C-alpha positions as semicolon CSV with decimal commas, in nm:
position;residue;x (nm);y (nm);z (nm)
1;X;1,789;-0,132;0,872
2;X;1,718;-0,482;0,993
3;X;1,365;-0,521;1,074
4;X;1,385;-0,904;1,138
5;X;1,698;-1,141;1,033
6;X;1,713;-1,080;0,624
7;X;1,452;-0,811;0,628
8;X;1,549;-0,506;0,585
9;X;1,377;-0,165;0,553
10;X;1,580;0,067;0,258
11;X;1,611;0,401;0,493
12;X;1,582;0,728;0,328
13;X;1,311;0,651;0,048
14;X;0,978;0,751;0,017
15;X;0,765;0,570;-0,004
16;X;0,926;0,233;0,255
17;X;1,119;-0,073;-0,011
18;X;1,148;-0,364;0,144
19;X;1,439;-0,574;0,113
20;X;1,505;-0,957;0,152
21;X;1,792;-1,174;0,123
22;X;1,752;-1,551;0,030
23;X;1,970;-1,790;-0,131
24;X;1,913;-1,752;-0,470
25;X;1,940;-1,358;-0,448
26;X;1,748;-1,048;-0,317
27;X;1,376;-0,952;-0,341
28;X;1,249;-0,577;-0,323
29;X;0,869;-0,532;-0,273
30;X;0,836;-0,136;-0,395
31;X;1,074;0,107;-0,522
32;X;1,036;0,449;-0,373
33;X;0,977;0,776;-0,563
34;X;1,152;0,853;-0,923
35;X;1,517;0,827;-0,821
36;X;1,484;0,599;-0,506
37;X;1,671;0,355;-0,710
38;X;2,056;0,556;-0,621
39;X;1,962;0,533;-0,227
40;X;1,821;0,122;-0,313
41;X;2,147;0,037;-0,523
42;X;2,340;0,232;-0,246
43;X;2,208;0,030;0,030
44;X;2,222;-0,293;-0,139
45;X;2,588;-0,232;-0,188
46;X;2,666;-0,137;0,224
47;X;2,511;-0,532;0,224
48;X;2,787;-0,684;0,028
49;X;2,510;-0,718;-0,276
50;X;2,583;-0,601;-0,657
51;X;2,274;-0,479;-0,871
52;X;2,296;-0,831;-1,026
53;X;2,205;-1,003;-0,710
54;X;1,844;-0,840;-0,730
55;X;1,669;-1,109;-0,849
56;X;1,275;-1,011;-0,810
57;X;1,072;-0,699;-0,738
58;X;0,724;-0,700;-0,648
59;X;0,528;-0,432;-0,619
60;X;0,213;-0,385;-0,420
61;X;0,028;-0,085;-0,635
62;X;0,068;0,128;-0,897
63;X;0,106;0,480;-0,714
64;X;0,443;0,711;-0,819
65;X;0,598;0,677;-0,478
66;X;0,610;0,289;-0,506
67;X;0,696;0,251;-0,831
68;X;0,966;0,566;-0,937
69;X;1,232;0,409;-0,913
70;X;1,123;0,050;-1,092
71;X;1,219;0,116;-1,440
72;X;1,589;0,240;-1,356
73;X;1,610;-0,082;-1,093
74;X;1,469;-0,332;-1,361
75;X;1,774;-0,212;-1,540
76;X;2,001;-0,199;-1,330
77;X;1,933;-0,564;-1,216
78;X;1,736;-0,768;-1,475
79;X;1,534;-0,830;-1,204
80;X;1,204;-0,996;-1,309
81;X;0,894;-0,737;-1,167
82;X;0,551;-0,907;-1,025
83;X;0,222;-0,698;-0,990
84;X;-0,137;-0,773;-1,008
85;X;-0,312;-0,742;-1,328
86;X;-0,465;-0,418;-1,320
87;X;-0,165;-0,277;-1,128
88;X;0,047;-0,407;-1,394
89;X;-0,152;-0,199;-1,705
90;X;-0,090;0,086;-1,492
91;X;0,287;0,074;-1,428
92;X;0,322;-0,030;-1,837
93;X;0,141;0,321;-1,942
94;X;0,356;0,510;-1,643
95;X;0,022;0,624;-1,489
96;X;-0,159;0,526;-1,119
97;X;-0,412;0,275;-1,175
98;X;-0,731;0,466;-1,034
99;X;-0,846;0,830;-1,042
100;X;-0,807;1,051;-0,732
101;X;-1,106;1,165;-0,556
102;X;-0,985;1,561;-0,443
103;X;-1,199;1,870;-0,497
104;X;-1,134;2,207;-0,459
105;X;-0,831;2,284;-0,262
106;X;-0,698;1,949;-0,195
107;X;-0,732;1,904;-0,574
108;X;-0,477;2,192;-0,665
109;X;-0,270;2,045;-0,388
110;X;-0,268;1,714;-0,579
111;X;-0,205;1,884;-0,943
112;X;0,089;2,078;-0,772
113;X;0,277;1,770;-0,620
114;X;0,195;1,549;-0,891
115;X;0,520;1,565;-1,106
116;X;0,698;1,426;-0,783
117;X;0,486;1,137;-0,836
118;X;0,597;1,097;-1,193
119;X;0,728;0,741;-1,302
120;X;0,844;0,591;-1,596
121;X;0,646;0,281;-1,763
122;X;0,785;-0,025;-1,684
123;X;0,721;-0,376;-1,777
124;X;0,589;-0,636;-1,552
125;X;0,704;-0,964;-1,635
126;X;0,466;-1,198;-1,386
127;X;0,095;-1,111;-1,295
128;X;0,041;-1,204;-0,998
129;X;-0,339;-1,361;-0,813
130;X;-0,416;-1,378;-0,449
131;X;-0,326;-1,714;-0,351
132;X;-0,009;-1,744;-0,513
133;X;0,332;-1,795;-0,295
134;X;0,644;-1,659;-0,384
135;X;0,982;-1,858;-0,363
136;X;1,054;-1,573;-0,062
137;X;1,100;-1,589;0,310
138;X;0,980;-1,949;0,359
139;X;0,681;-1,875;0,100
140;X;0,506;-1,509;0,044
141;X;0,170;-1,557;0,023
142;X;0,025;-1,313;-0,220
143;X;-0,344;-1,151;-0,126
144;X;-0,550;-0,907;-0,291
145;X;-0,622;-0,647;-0,072
146;X;-0,839;-0,384;-0,303
147;X;-0,931;-0,040;-0,161
148;X;-0,656;0,167;-0,186
149;X;-0,616;0,110;-0,560
150;X;-0,836;-0,160;-0,762
151;X;-0,515;-0,417;-0,806
152;X;-0,357;-0,346;-0,465
153;X;-0,189;-0,640;-0,302
154;X;-0,012;-0,735;0,041
155;X;0,220;-1,041;0,080
156;X;0,223;-1,219;0,388
157;X;0,486;-1,463;0,498
158;X;0,354;-1,735;0,738
159;X;0,656;-1,884;0,868
160;X;0,828;-1,549;0,984
161;X;0,431;-1,380;1,071
162;X;0,562;-1,108;0,857
163;X;0,301;-0,881;0,666
164;X;0,414;-0,623;0,342
165;X;0,103;-0,422;0,365
166;X;0,213;-0,155;0,116
167;X;-0,059;0,131;0,157
168;X;-0,359;-0,099;0,199
169;X;-0,345;0,017;0,562
170;X;-0,199;0,306;0,772
171;X;-0,066;0,362;1,159
172;X;-0,270;0,585;1,372
173;X;-0,112;0,572;1,720
174;X;0,019;0,215;1,672
175;X;-0,352;0,128;1,562
176;X;-0,355;-0,032;1,213
177;X;-0,655;0,148;0,994
178;X;-0,797;0,140;0,658
179;X;-0,663;0,371;0,415
180;X;-0,906;0,629;0,324
181;X;-0,948;0,984;0,195
182;X;-0,946;1,114;-0,139
183;X;-0,647;0,848;-0,274
184;X;-0,864;0,581;-0,200
185;X;-1,071;0,408;-0,478
186;X;-1,314;0,248;-0,240
187;X;-1,333;0,272;0,130
188;X;-1,616;-0,003;0,150
189;X;-1,334;-0,287;-0,002
190;X;-1,040;-0,095;0,192
191;X;-1,206;-0,178;0,540
192;X;-1,274;-0,542;0,395
193;X;-0,910;-0,590;0,316
194;X;-0,830;-0,479;0,652
195;X;-1,008;-0,655;0,825
196;X;-0,907;-0,984;0,626
197;X;-0,529;-0,877;0,702
198;X;-0,579;-0,840;1,049
199;X;-0,687;-1,195;1,112
200;X;-0,402;-1,314;0,934
201;X;-0,213;-1,286;1,302
202;X;0,091;-1,109;1,128
203;X;0,363;-1,025;1,401
204;X;0,508;-0,760;1,234
205;X;0,357;-0,531;0,956
206;X;0,531;-0,364;0,713
207;X;0,340;-0,041;0,567
208;X;0,453;0,191;0,281
209;X;0,475;0,502;0,495
210;X;0,559;0,508;0,893
211;X;0,732;0,267;1,086
212;X;0,721;-0,062;1,103
213;X;0,400;-0,211;1,366
214;X;0,492;-0,508;1,561
215;X;0,217;-0,651;1,719
216;X;0,227;-0,794;2,090
217;X;0,038;-1,127;2,134
């Protein structure tokens, strides 16, 4: 599904993967749950591209619903993988970058669904730091957005007004709010990260879950 010209949300995948088409190839942000690579590669094919056209994979954070398809996609495409240092270490170990804070029944529920969030270890080729700019979408700025996880990053393209926010924010009735709850590493940092992102003036916010949010001026 094309969001704006040249930027697509790959449908039918948990969590949302976003695909950008540039003249030098494709860039994917996040890779969904384990085995999501099949749907992602099929979608790339419907656009007239092959797996080898995928040149870059950027990961917002190391949760299994965002890195599950990474190892297979990297193997199929040869794409370079980008993530922050904290998340890269977790990705290489095939684990999350922070423990969950669930207790009681919620802890039992998380344990029951944990197999769905498994991810194979994968190597990160380039460690990203806040302020870096990737040659994507007219300049894709890396923004440190800790809170949901310690090394979470978001990606902002000022020229297009698009913010790829991962799980740093959620939408409730169209309103953007910070990540919170048992899967949030630090709620105070999540609030600060959300405030910083809202100040960017993005017109289109692409979240890790749920629909794309378009901000009216």
